Structure formats: C-alpha cells, structure tokens
mmCIF entry with sequence, helices, sheets and N, C-alpha, C, O atoms, coordinates in Angstrom:
data_MODEL
# 
_entry.id   MODEL 
# 
_entity.id                         1 
_entity.type                       polymer 
_entity.pdbx_number_of_molecules   1 
# 
_entity_poly.entity_id                      1 
_entity_poly.type                           'polypeptide(L)' 
_entity_poly.nstd_linkage                   no 
_entity_poly.nstd_monomer                   no 
_entity_poly.pdbx_seq_one_letter_code       MRLLWRMAQRYYDARHRRAMRLAEQSAADADWFKSQSERFFQRIKGARKL 
_entity_poly.pdbx_seq_one_letter_code_can   MRLLWRMAQRYYDARHRRAMRLAEQSAADADWFKSQSERFFQRIKGARKL 
_entity_poly.pdbx_strand_id                 A 
# 
loop_
_entity_poly_seq.entity_id 
_entity_poly_seq.num 
_entity_poly_seq.mon_id 
_entity_poly_seq.hetero 
1 1  MET n 
1 2  ARG n 
1 3  LEU n 
1 4  LEU n 
1 5  TRP n 
1 6  ARG n 
1 7  MET n 
1 8  ALA n 
1 9  GLN n 
1 10 ARG n 
1 11 TYR n 
1 12 TYR n 
1 13 ASP n 
1 14 ALA n 
1 15 ARG n 
1 16 HIS n 
1 17 ARG n 
1 18 ARG n 
1 19 ALA n 
1 20 MET n 
1 21 ARG n 
1 22 LEU n 
1 23 ALA n 
1 24 GLU n 
1 25 GLN n 
1 26 SER n 
1 27 ALA n 
1 28 ALA n 
1 29 ASP n 
1 30 ALA n 
1 31 ASP n 
1 32 TRP n 
1 33 PHE n 
1 34 LYS n 
1 35 SER n 
1 36 GLN n 
1 37 SER n 
1 38 GLU n 
1 39 ARG n 
1 40 PHE n 
1 41 PHE n 
1 42 GLN n 
1 43 ARG n 
1 44 ILE n 
1 45 LYS n 
1 46 GLY n 
1 47 ALA n 
1 48 ARG n 
1 49 LYS n 
1 50 LEU n 
# 
_struct_asym.id          A 
_struct_asym.entity_id   1 
# 
loop_
_struct_conf.conf_type_id 
_struct_conf.id 
_struct_conf.pdbx_PDB_helix_id 
_struct_conf.beg_label_comp_id 
_struct_conf.beg_label_asym_id 
_struct_conf.beg_label_seq_id 
_struct_conf.pdbx_beg_PDB_ins_code 
_struct_conf.end_label_comp_id 
_struct_conf.end_label_asym_id 
_struct_conf.end_label_seq_id 
_struct_conf.pdbx_end_PDB_ins_code 
_struct_conf.beg_auth_comp_id 
_struct_conf.beg_auth_asym_id 
_struct_conf.beg_auth_seq_id 
_struct_conf.end_auth_comp_id 
_struct_conf.end_auth_asym_id 
_struct_conf.end_auth_seq_id 
_struct_conf.pdbx_PDB_helix_class 
_struct_conf.details 
_struct_conf.pdbx_PDB_helix_length 
HELX_P HELX_P1 AA1 ARG A 2  ? LEU A 22 ? ARG A 2  LEU A 22 1 ? 21 
HELX_P HELX_P2 AA2 ALA A 27 ? LYS A 49 ? ALA A 27 LYS A 49 1 ? 23 
# 
_struct_conf_type.id          HELX_P 
_struct_conf_type.criteria    ? 
_struct_conf_type.reference   ? 
# 
loop_
_atom_site.group_PDB 
_atom_site.id 
_atom_site.type_symbol 
_atom_site.label_atom_id 
_atom_site.label_alt_id 
_atom_site.label_comp_id 
_atom_site.label_asym_id 
_atom_site.label_entity_id 
_atom_site.label_seq_id 
_atom_site.pdbx_PDB_ins_code 
_atom_site.Cartn_x 
_atom_site.Cartn_y 
_atom_site.Cartn_z 
_atom_site.occupancy 
_atom_site.B_iso_or_equiv 
_atom_site.pdbx_formal_charge 
_atom_site.auth_seq_id 
_atom_site.auth_comp_id 
_atom_site.auth_asym_id 
_atom_site.auth_atom_id 
_atom_site.pdbx_PDB_model_num 
ATOM 1   N N  . MET A 1 1  ? -194.769 -36.259 17.393 1.00 0.00 ? 1  MET A N  1 
ATOM 2   C CA . MET A 1 1  ? -193.466 -36.053 17.987 1.00 0.00 ? 1  MET A CA 1 
ATOM 3   C C  . MET A 1 1  ? -192.352 -36.420 17.037 1.00 0.00 ? 1  MET A C  1 
ATOM 4   O O  . MET A 1 1  ? -191.393 -35.671 16.856 1.00 0.00 ? 1  MET A O  1 
ATOM 5   N N  . ARG A 1 2  ? -192.489 -37.558 16.448 1.00 0.00 ? 2  ARG A N  1 
ATOM 6   C CA . ARG A 1 2  ? -191.456 -37.965 15.479 1.00 0.00 ? 2  ARG A CA 1 
ATOM 7   C C  . ARG A 1 2  ? -191.343 -36.975 14.308 1.00 0.00 ? 2  ARG A C  1 
ATOM 8   O O  . ARG A 1 2  ? -190.260 -36.718 13.783 1.00 0.00 ? 2  ARG A O  1 
ATOM 9   N N  . LEU A 1 3  ? -192.498 -36.436 13.927 1.00 0.00 ? 3  LEU A N  1 
ATOM 10  C CA . LEU A 1 3  ? -192.520 -35.451 12.820 1.00 0.00 ? 3  LEU A CA 1 
ATOM 11  C C  . LEU A 1 3  ? -191.722 -34.229 13.174 1.00 0.00 ? 3  LEU A C  1 
ATOM 12  O O  . LEU A 1 3  ? -190.941 -33.743 12.356 1.00 0.00 ? 3  LEU A O  1 
ATOM 13  N N  . LEU A 1 4  ? -191.901 -33.711 14.395 1.00 0.00 ? 4  LEU A N  1 
ATOM 14  C CA . LEU A 1 4  ? -191.129 -32.518 14.850 1.00 0.00 ? 4  LEU A CA 1 
ATOM 15  C C  . LEU A 1 4  ? -189.649 -32.814 14.806 1.00 0.00 ? 4  LEU A C  1 
ATOM 16  O O  . LEU A 1 4  ? -188.847 -31.980 14.386 1.00 0.00 ? 4  LEU A O  1 
ATOM 17  N N  . TRP A 1 5  ? -189.288 -34.025 15.248 1.00 0.00 ? 5  TRP A N  1 
ATOM 18  C CA . TRP A 1 5  ? -187.854 -34.404 15.262 1.00 0.00 ? 5  TRP A CA 1 
ATOM 19  C C  . TRP A 1 5  ? -187.289 -34.438 13.896 1.00 0.00 ? 5  TRP A C  1 
ATOM 20  O O  . TRP A 1 5  ? -186.173 -33.966 13.677 1.00 0.00 ? 5  TRP A O  1 
ATOM 21  N N  . ARG A 1 6  ? -188.062 -35.016 12.898 1.00 0.00 ? 6  ARG A N  1 
ATOM 22  C CA . ARG A 1 6  ? -187.603 -35.077 11.518 1.00 0.00 ? 6  ARG A CA 1 
ATOM 23  C C  . ARG A 1 6  ? -187.486 -33.658 10.963 1.00 0.00 ? 6  ARG A C  1 
ATOM 24  O O  . ARG A 1 6  ? -186.542 -33.359 10.232 1.00 0.00 ? 6  ARG A O  1 
ATOM 25  N N  . MET A 1 7  ? -188.451 -32.766 11.307 1.00 0.00 ? 7  MET A N  1 
ATOM 26  C CA . MET A 1 7  ? -188.364 -31.411 10.800 1.00 0.00 ? 7  MET A CA 1 
ATOM 27  C C  . MET A 1 7  ? -187.065 -30.692 11.296 1.00 0.00 ? 7  MET A C  1 
ATOM 28  O O  . MET A 1 7  ? -186.372 -29.990 10.560 1.00 0.00 ? 7  MET A O  1 
ATOM 29  N N  . ALA A 1 8  ? -186.803 -30.934 12.613 1.00 0.00 ? 8  ALA A N  1 
ATOM 30  C CA . ALA A 1 8  ? -185.624 -30.264 13.206 1.00 0.00 ? 8  ALA A CA 1 
ATOM 31  C C  . ALA A 1 8  ? -184.353 -30.835 12.518 1.00 0.00 ? 8  ALA A C  1 
ATOM 32  O O  . ALA A 1 8  ? -183.441 -30.082 12.177 1.00 0.00 ? 8  ALA A O  1 
ATOM 33  N N  . GLN A 1 9  ? -184.310 -32.134 12.327 1.00 0.00 ? 9  GLN A N  1 
ATOM 34  C CA . GLN A 1 9  ? -183.131 -32.746 11.681 1.00 0.00 ? 9  GLN A CA 1 
ATOM 35  C C  . GLN A 1 9  ? -182.927 -32.170 10.293 1.00 0.00 ? 9  GLN A C  1 
ATOM 36  O O  . GLN A 1 9  ? -181.816 -31.786 9.925  1.00 0.00 ? 9  GLN A O  1 
ATOM 37  N N  . ARG A 1 10 ? -184.015 -32.111 9.518  1.00 0.00 ? 10 ARG A N  1 
ATOM 38  C CA . ARG A 1 10 ? -183.898 -31.679 8.145  1.00 0.00 ? 10 ARG A CA 1 
ATOM 39  C C  . ARG A 1 10 ? -183.457 -30.176 8.087  1.00 0.00 ? 10 ARG A C  1 
ATOM 40  O O  . ARG A 1 10 ? -182.671 -29.759 7.236  1.00 0.00 ? 10 ARG A O  1 
ATOM 41  N N  . TYR A 1 11 ? -184.014 -29.412 9.042  1.00 0.00 ? 11 TYR A N  1 
ATOM 42  C CA . TYR A 1 11 ? -183.653 -28.008 9.047  1.00 0.00 ? 11 TYR A CA 1 
ATOM 43  C C  . TYR A 1 11 ? -182.214 -27.824 9.371  1.00 0.00 ? 11 TYR A C  1 
ATOM 44  O O  . TYR A 1 11 ? -181.542 -27.059 8.680  1.00 0.00 ? 11 TYR A O  1 
ATOM 45  N N  . TYR A 1 12 ? -181.677 -28.485 10.395 1.00 0.00 ? 12 TYR A N  1 
ATOM 46  C CA . TYR A 1 12 ? -180.307 -28.346 10.763 1.00 0.00 ? 12 TYR A CA 1 
ATOM 47  C C  . TYR A 1 12 ? -179.353 -28.963 9.757  1.00 0.00 ? 12 TYR A C  1 
ATOM 48  O O  . TYR A 1 12 ? -178.252 -28.462 9.531  1.00 0.00 ? 12 TYR A O  1 
ATOM 49  N N  . ASP A 1 13 ? -179.810 -30.093 9.139  1.00 0.00 ? 13 ASP A N  1 
ATOM 50  C CA . ASP A 1 13 ? -178.969 -30.746 8.128  1.00 0.00 ? 13 ASP A CA 1 
ATOM 51  C C  . ASP A 1 13 ? -178.806 -29.732 6.939  1.00 0.00 ? 13 ASP A C  1 
ATOM 52  O O  . ASP A 1 13 ? -177.704 -29.553 6.421  1.00 0.00 ? 13 ASP A O  1 
ATOM 53  N N  . ALA A 1 14 ? -179.885 -29.103 6.541  1.00 0.00 ? 14 ALA A N  1 
ATOM 54  C CA . ALA A 1 14 ? -179.868 -28.126 5.407  1.00 0.00 ? 14 ALA A CA 1 
ATOM 55  C C  . ALA A 1 14 ? -178.928 -26.953 5.776  1.00 0.00 ? 14 ALA A C  1 
ATOM 56  O O  . ALA A 1 14 ? -178.092 -26.545 4.970  1.00 0.00 ? 14 ALA A O  1 
ATOM 57  N N  . ARG A 1 15 ? -179.075 -26.438 6.967  1.00 0.00 ? 15 ARG A N  1 
ATOM 58  C CA . ARG A 1 15 ? -178.215 -25.333 7.374  1.00 0.00 ? 15 ARG A CA 1 
ATOM 59  C C  . ARG A 1 15 ? -176.757 -25.794 7.492  1.00 0.00 ? 15 ARG A C  1 
ATOM 60  O O  . ARG A 1 15 ? -175.841 -25.035 7.177  1.00 0.00 ? 15 ARG A O  1 
ATOM 61  N N  . HIS A 1 16 ? -176.555 -26.959 7.918  1.00 0.00 ? 16 HIS A N  1 
ATOM 62  C CA . HIS A 1 16 ? -175.139 -27.476 7.963  1.00 0.00 ? 16 HIS A CA 1 
ATOM 63  C C  . HIS A 1 16 ? -174.533 -27.623 6.613  1.00 0.00 ? 16 HIS A C  1 
ATOM 64  O O  . HIS A 1 16 ? -173.399 -27.199 6.392  1.00 0.00 ? 16 HIS A O  1 
ATOM 65  N N  . ARG A 1 17 ? -175.280 -28.233 5.667  1.00 0.00 ? 17 ARG A N  1 
ATOM 66  C CA . ARG A 1 17 ? -174.794 -28.353 4.322  1.00 0.00 ? 17 ARG A CA 1 
ATOM 67  C C  . ARG A 1 17 ? -174.509 -27.066 3.662  1.00 0.00 ? 17 ARG A C  1 
ATOM 68  O O  . ARG A 1 17 ? -173.510 -26.936 2.954  1.00 0.00 ? 17 ARG A O  1 
ATOM 69  N N  . ARG A 1 18 ? -175.381 -26.075 3.875  1.00 0.00 ? 18 ARG A N  1 
ATOM 70  C CA . ARG A 1 18 ? -175.228 -24.733 3.307  1.00 0.00 ? 18 ARG A CA 1 
ATOM 71  C C  . ARG A 1 18 ? -173.966 -24.094 3.854  1.00 0.00 ? 18 ARG A C  1 
ATOM 72  O O  . ARG A 1 18 ? -173.170 -23.539 3.097  1.00 0.00 ? 18 ARG A O  1 
ATOM 73  N N  . ALA A 1 19 ? -173.778 -24.168 5.161  1.00 0.00 ? 19 ALA A N  1 
ATOM 74  C CA . ALA A 1 19 ? -172.619 -23.537 5.790  1.00 0.00 ? 19 ALA A CA 1 
ATOM 75  C C  . ALA A 1 19 ? -171.308 -24.209 5.287  1.00 0.00 ? 19 ALA A C  1 
ATOM 76  O O  . ALA A 1 19 ? -170.308 -23.527 5.061  1.00 0.00 ? 19 ALA A O  1 
ATOM 77  N N  . MET A 1 20 ? -171.331 -25.519 5.122  1.00 0.00 ? 20 MET A N  1 
ATOM 78  C CA . MET A 1 20 ? -170.144 -26.258 4.628  1.00 0.00 ? 20 MET A CA 1 
ATOM 79  C C  . MET A 1 20 ? -169.843 -25.805 3.198  1.00 0.00 ? 20 MET A C  1 
ATOM 80  O O  . MET A 1 20 ? -168.680 -25.672 2.818  1.00 0.00 ? 20 MET A O  1 
ATOM 81  N N  . ARG A 1 21 ? -170.876 -25.574 2.423  1.00 0.00 ? 21 ARG A N  1 
ATOM 82  C CA . ARG A 1 21 ? -170.726 -25.162 1.036  1.00 0.00 ? 21 ARG A CA 1 
ATOM 83  C C  . ARG A 1 21 ? -170.107 -23.719 0.956  1.00 0.00 ? 21 ARG A C  1 
ATOM 84  O O  . ARG A 1 21 ? -169.154 -23.452 0.224  1.00 0.00 ? 21 ARG A O  1 
ATOM 85  N N  . LEU A 1 22 ? -170.713 -22.845 1.749  1.00 0.00 ? 22 LEU A N  1 
ATOM 86  C CA . LEU A 1 22 ? -170.299 -21.424 1.686  1.00 0.00 ? 22 LEU A CA 1 
ATOM 87  C C  . LEU A 1 22 ? -168.870 -21.233 2.130  1.00 0.00 ? 22 LEU A C  1 
ATOM 88  O O  . LEU A 1 22 ? -168.089 -20.539 1.478  1.00 0.00 ? 22 LEU A O  1 
ATOM 89  N N  . ALA A 1 23 ? -168.531 -21.856 3.251  1.00 0.00 ? 23 ALA A N  1 
ATOM 90  C CA . ALA A 1 23 ? -167.172 -21.697 3.763  1.00 0.00 ? 23 ALA A CA 1 
ATOM 91  C C  . ALA A 1 23 ? -166.733 -23.079 4.179  1.00 0.00 ? 23 ALA A C  1 
ATOM 92  O O  . ALA A 1 23 ? -167.440 -23.740 4.939  1.00 0.00 ? 23 ALA A O  1 
ATOM 93  N N  . GLU A 1 24 ? -165.595 -23.538 3.710  1.00 0.00 ? 24 GLU A N  1 
ATOM 94  C CA . GLU A 1 24 ? -165.193 -24.892 4.020  1.00 0.00 ? 24 GLU A CA 1 
ATOM 95  C C  . GLU A 1 24 ? -164.796 -24.975 5.492  1.00 0.00 ? 24 GLU A C  1 
ATOM 96  O O  . GLU A 1 24 ? -163.672 -24.676 5.896  1.00 0.00 ? 24 GLU A O  1 
ATOM 97  N N  . GLN A 1 25 ? -165.814 -25.410 6.278  1.00 0.00 ? 25 GLN A N  1 
ATOM 98  C CA . GLN A 1 25 ? -165.641 -25.421 7.714  1.00 0.00 ? 25 GLN A CA 1 
ATOM 99  C C  . GLN A 1 25 ? -165.182 -26.745 8.276  1.00 0.00 ? 25 GLN A C  1 
ATOM 100 O O  . GLN A 1 25 ? -165.198 -27.765 7.588  1.00 0.00 ? 25 GLN A O  1 
ATOM 101 N N  . SER A 1 26 ? -164.780 -26.724 9.502  1.00 0.00 ? 26 SER A N  1 
ATOM 102 C CA . SER A 1 26 ? -164.183 -27.918 10.083 1.00 0.00 ? 26 SER A CA 1 
ATOM 103 C C  . SER A 1 26 ? -165.238 -28.892 10.600 1.00 0.00 ? 26 SER A C  1 
ATOM 104 O O  . SER A 1 26 ? -166.434 -28.602 10.626 1.00 0.00 ? 26 SER A O  1 
ATOM 105 N N  . ALA A 1 27 ? -164.735 -30.072 11.016 1.00 0.00 ? 27 ALA A N  1 
ATOM 106 C CA . ALA A 1 27 ? -165.607 -31.106 11.585 1.00 0.00 ? 27 ALA A CA 1 
ATOM 107 C C  . ALA A 1 27 ? -166.187 -30.585 12.940 1.00 0.00 ? 27 ALA A C  1 
ATOM 108 O O  . ALA A 1 27 ? -167.268 -31.005 13.353 1.00 0.00 ? 27 ALA A O  1 
ATOM 109 N N  . ALA A 1 28 ? -165.472 -29.692 13.600 1.00 0.00 ? 28 ALA A N  1 
ATOM 110 C CA . ALA A 1 28 ? -165.962 -29.115 14.861 1.00 0.00 ? 28 ALA A CA 1 
ATOM 111 C C  . ALA A 1 28 ? -167.229 -28.359 14.611 1.00 0.00 ? 28 ALA A C  1 
ATOM 112 O O  . ALA A 1 28 ? -168.144 -28.446 15.431 1.00 0.00 ? 28 ALA A O  1 
ATOM 113 N N  . ASP A 1 29 ? -167.348 -27.620 13.530 1.00 0.00 ? 29 ASP A N  1 
ATOM 114 C CA . ASP A 1 29 ? -168.545 -26.947 13.185 1.00 0.00 ? 29 ASP A CA 1 
ATOM 115 C C  . ASP A 1 29 ? -169.697 -27.872 12.861 1.00 0.00 ? 29 ASP A C  1 
ATOM 116 O O  . ASP A 1 29 ? -170.849 -27.555 13.156 1.00 0.00 ? 29 ASP A O  1 
ATOM 117 N N  . ALA A 1 30 ? -169.409 -28.990 12.271 1.00 0.00 ? 30 ALA A N  1 
ATOM 118 C CA . ALA A 1 30 ? -170.420 -29.994 11.960 1.00 0.00 ? 30 ALA A CA 1 
ATOM 119 C C  . ALA A 1 30 ? -170.982 -30.497 13.278 1.00 0.00 ? 30 ALA A C  1 
ATOM 120 O O  . ALA A 1 30 ? -172.197 -30.640 13.415 1.00 0.00 ? 30 ALA A O  1 
ATOM 121 N N  . ASP A 1 31 ? -170.099 -30.773 14.275 1.00 0.00 ? 31 ASP A N  1 
ATOM 122 C CA . ASP A 1 31 ? -170.558 -31.236 15.582 1.00 0.00 ? 31 ASP A CA 1 
ATOM 123 C C  . ASP A 1 31 ? -171.441 -30.153 16.223 1.00 0.00 ? 31 ASP A C  1 
ATOM 124 O O  . ASP A 1 31 ? -172.437 -30.451 16.881 1.00 0.00 ? 31 ASP A O  1 
ATOM 125 N N  . TRP A 1 32 ? -171.042 -28.872 16.010 1.00 0.00 ? 32 TRP A N  1 
ATOM 126 C CA . TRP A 1 32 ? -171.838 -27.809 16.650 1.00 0.00 ? 32 TRP A CA 1 
ATOM 127 C C  . TRP A 1 32 ? -173.219 -27.823 16.100 1.00 0.00 ? 32 TRP A C  1 
ATOM 128 O O  . TRP A 1 32 ? -174.170 -27.700 16.871 1.00 0.00 ? 32 TRP A O  1 
ATOM 129 N N  . PHE A 1 33 ? -173.398 -27.966 14.804 1.00 0.00 ? 33 PHE A N  1 
ATOM 130 C CA . PHE A 1 33 ? -174.716 -27.996 14.193 1.00 0.00 ? 33 PHE A CA 1 
ATOM 131 C C  . PHE A 1 33 ? -175.563 -29.177 14.698 1.00 0.00 ? 33 PHE A C  1 
ATOM 132 O O  . PHE A 1 33 ? -176.767 -29.076 14.931 1.00 0.00 ? 33 PHE A O  1 
ATOM 133 N N  . LYS A 1 34 ? -174.822 -30.339 14.855 1.00 0.00 ? 34 LYS A N  1 
ATOM 134 C CA . LYS A 1 34 ? -175.522 -31.532 15.337 1.00 0.00 ? 34 LYS A CA 1 
ATOM 135 C C  . LYS A 1 34 ? -176.025 -31.294 16.788 1.00 0.00 ? 34 LYS A C  1 
ATOM 136 O O  . LYS A 1 34 ? -177.147 -31.648 17.148 1.00 0.00 ? 34 LYS A O  1 
ATOM 137 N N  . SER A 1 35 ? -175.150 -30.688 17.581 1.00 0.00 ? 35 SER A N  1 
ATOM 138 C CA . SER A 1 35 ? -175.551 -30.441 19.017 1.00 0.00 ? 35 SER A CA 1 
ATOM 139 C C  . SER A 1 35 ? -176.722 -29.445 19.062 1.00 0.00 ? 35 SER A C  1 
ATOM 140 O O  . SER A 1 35 ? -177.599 -29.548 19.920 1.00 0.00 ? 35 SER A O  1 
ATOM 141 N N  . GLN A 1 36 ? -176.726 -28.478 18.126 1.00 0.00 ? 36 GLN A N  1 
ATOM 142 C CA . GLN A 1 36 ? -177.849 -27.490 18.084 1.00 0.00 ? 36 GLN A CA 1 
ATOM 143 C C  . GLN A 1 36 ? -179.150 -28.226 17.812 1.00 0.00 ? 36 GLN A C  1 
ATOM 144 O O  . GLN A 1 36 ? -180.162 -27.921 18.442 1.00 0.00 ? 36 GLN A O  1 
ATOM 145 N N  . SER A 1 37 ? -179.156 -29.170 16.910 1.00 0.00 ? 37 SER A N  1 
ATOM 146 C CA . SER A 1 37 ? -180.378 -29.890 16.582 1.00 0.00 ? 37 SER A CA 1 
ATOM 147 C C  . SER A 1 37 ? -180.813 -30.774 17.749 1.00 0.00 ? 37 SER A C  1 
ATOM 148 O O  . SER A 1 37 ? -182.012 -30.951 17.962 1.00 0.00 ? 37 SER A O  1 
ATOM 149 N N  . GLU A 1 38 ? -179.867 -31.335 18.511 1.00 0.00 ? 38 GLU A N  1 
ATOM 150 C CA . GLU A 1 38 ? -180.184 -32.094 19.705 1.00 0.00 ? 38 GLU A CA 1 
ATOM 151 C C  . GLU A 1 38 ? -180.784 -31.206 20.756 1.00 0.00 ? 38 GLU A C  1 
ATOM 152 O O  . GLU A 1 38 ? -181.768 -31.574 21.398 1.00 0.00 ? 38 GLU A O  1 
ATOM 153 N N  . ARG A 1 39 ? -180.201 -30.032 20.944 1.00 0.00 ? 39 ARG A N  1 
ATOM 154 C CA . ARG A 1 39 ? -180.753 -29.087 21.965 1.00 0.00 ? 39 ARG A CA 1 
ATOM 155 C C  . ARG A 1 39 ? -182.131 -28.646 21.573 1.00 0.00 ? 39 ARG A C  1 
ATOM 156 O O  . ARG A 1 39 ? -183.013 -28.518 22.422 1.00 0.00 ? 39 ARG A O  1 
ATOM 157 N N  . PHE A 1 40 ? -182.334 -28.404 20.258 1.00 0.00 ? 40 PHE A N  1 
ATOM 158 C CA . PHE A 1 40 ? -183.678 -27.979 19.773 1.00 0.00 ? 40 PHE A CA 1 
ATOM 159 C C  . PHE A 1 40 ? -184.674 -29.030 20.092 1.00 0.00 ? 40 PHE A C  1 
ATOM 160 O O  . PHE A 1 40 ? -185.757 -28.715 20.585 1.00 0.00 ? 40 PHE A O  1 
ATOM 161 N N  . PHE A 1 41 ? -184.348 -30.332 19.823 1.00 0.00 ? 41 PHE A N  1 
ATOM 162 C CA . PHE A 1 41 ? -185.277 -31.410 20.123 1.00 0.00 ? 41 PHE A CA 1 
ATOM 163 C C  . PHE A 1 41 ? -185.597 -31.505 21.582 1.00 0.00 ? 41 PHE A C  1 
ATOM 164 O O  . PHE A 1 41 ? -186.742 -31.756 21.956 1.00 0.00 ? 41 PHE A O  1 
ATOM 165 N N  . GLN A 1 42 ? -184.587 -31.307 22.426 1.00 0.00 ? 42 GLN A N  1 
ATOM 166 C CA . GLN A 1 42 ? -184.827 -31.385 23.866 1.00 0.00 ? 42 GLN A CA 1 
ATOM 167 C C  . GLN A 1 42 ? -185.785 -30.268 24.283 1.00 0.00 ? 42 GLN A C  1 
ATOM 168 O O  . GLN A 1 42 ? -186.634 -30.469 25.150 1.00 0.00 ? 42 GLN A O  1 
ATOM 169 N N  . ARG A 1 43 ? -185.649 -29.102 23.671 1.00 0.00 ? 43 ARG A N  1 
ATOM 170 C CA . ARG A 1 43 ? -186.535 -28.002 24.014 1.00 0.00 ? 43 ARG A CA 1 
ATOM 171 C C  . ARG A 1 43 ? -187.973 -28.361 23.586 1.00 0.00 ? 43 ARG A C  1 
ATOM 172 O O  . ARG A 1 43 ? -188.922 -28.060 24.310 1.00 0.00 ? 43 ARG A O  1 
ATOM 173 N N  . ILE A 1 44 ? -188.136 -29.003 22.413 1.00 0.00 ? 44 ILE A N  1 
ATOM 174 C CA . ILE A 1 44 ? -189.448 -29.425 21.945 1.00 0.00 ? 44 ILE A CA 1 
ATOM 175 C C  . ILE A 1 44 ? -190.037 -30.435 22.934 1.00 0.00 ? 44 ILE A C  1 
ATOM 176 O O  . ILE A 1 44 ? -191.216 -30.339 23.275 1.00 0.00 ? 44 ILE A O  1 
ATOM 177 N N  . LYS A 1 45 ? -189.250 -31.386 23.393 1.00 0.00 ? 45 LYS A N  1 
ATOM 178 C CA . LYS A 1 45 ? -189.749 -32.402 24.284 1.00 0.00 ? 45 LYS A CA 1 
ATOM 179 C C  . LYS A 1 45 ? -190.124 -31.799 25.657 1.00 0.00 ? 45 LYS A C  1 
ATOM 180 O O  . LYS A 1 45 ? -191.087 -32.226 26.293 1.00 0.00 ? 45 LYS A O  1 
ATOM 181 N N  . GLY A 1 46 ? -189.343 -30.803 26.090 1.00 0.00 ? 46 GLY A N  1 
ATOM 182 C CA . GLY A 1 46 ? -189.664 -30.134 27.324 1.00 0.00 ? 46 GLY A CA 1 
ATOM 183 C C  . GLY A 1 46 ? -190.934 -29.365 27.233 1.00 0.00 ? 46 GLY A C  1 
ATOM 184 O O  . GLY A 1 46 ? -191.720 -29.358 28.181 1.00 0.00 ? 46 GLY A O  1 
ATOM 185 N N  . ALA A 1 47 ? -191.170 -28.709 26.115 1.00 0.00 ? 47 ALA A N  1 
ATOM 186 C CA . ALA A 1 47 ? -192.418 -27.928 25.913 1.00 0.00 ? 47 ALA A CA 1 
ATOM 187 C C  . ALA A 1 47 ? -193.623 -28.834 25.865 1.00 0.00 ? 47 ALA A C  1 
ATOM 188 O O  . ALA A 1 47 ? -194.696 -28.467 26.344 1.00 0.00 ? 47 ALA A O  1 
ATOM 189 N N  . ARG A 1 48 ? -193.467 -29.998 25.300 1.00 0.00 ? 48 ARG A N  1 
ATOM 190 C CA . ARG A 1 48 ? -194.602 -30.976 25.194 1.00 0.00 ? 48 ARG A CA 1 
ATOM 191 C C  . ARG A 1 48 ? -195.006 -31.422 26.610 1.00 0.00 ? 48 ARG A C  1 
ATOM 192 O O  . ARG A 1 48 ? -196.189 -31.674 26.842 1.00 0.00 ? 48 ARG A O  1 
ATOM 193 N N  . LYS A 1 49 ? -194.087 -31.526 27.543 1.00 0.00 ? 49 LYS A N  1 
ATOM 194 C CA . LYS A 1 49 ? -194.393 -31.999 28.880 1.00 0.00 ? 49 LYS A CA 1 
ATOM 195 C C  . LYS A 1 49 ? -195.177 -31.039 29.688 1.00 0.00 ? 49 LYS A C  1 
ATOM 196 O O  . LYS A 1 49 ? -195.938 -31.412 30.581 1.00 0.00 ? 49 LYS A O  1 
ATOM 197 N N  . LEU A 1 50 ? -194.982 -29.762 29.359 1.00 0.00 ? 50 LEU A N  1 
ATOM 198 C CA . LEU A 1 50 ? -195.602 -28.682 30.181 1.00 0.00 ? 50 LEU A CA 1 
ATOM 199 C C  . LEU A 1 50 ? -197.138 -28.631 30.006 1.00 0.00 ? 50 LEU A C  1 
ATOM 200 O O  . LEU A 1 50 ? -197.802 -27.794 30.618 1.00 0.00 ? 50 LEU A O  1 
# 
C-alpha cells in the first residue's frame, strides 16, 4: 500500500515539475496537481477495500 502511494506521489510530482517548467504556472495549479494525487490515492484505497 505504501509503495502505491509513493508511486502516485512520484508520478504527480514529476508531472507537476514538468508543467511548471514548460509554462510558468501559478500556485493554484500546484495545488491542483496535489489534489489530483490525493484523489488518485483515495481511488487506490477504495479499490483495495472491494
């Protein structure tokens, strides 16, 4: 479970850094990427319970 969480974090961190590099985006976009990774983790947790 912890491994999946780390994978999700690394994936979204990399996407976030790339987006920030390509276009100088605002802190709101950084928050959006963070919330995406949180949602992704919740989906993983939900799938594990089924």
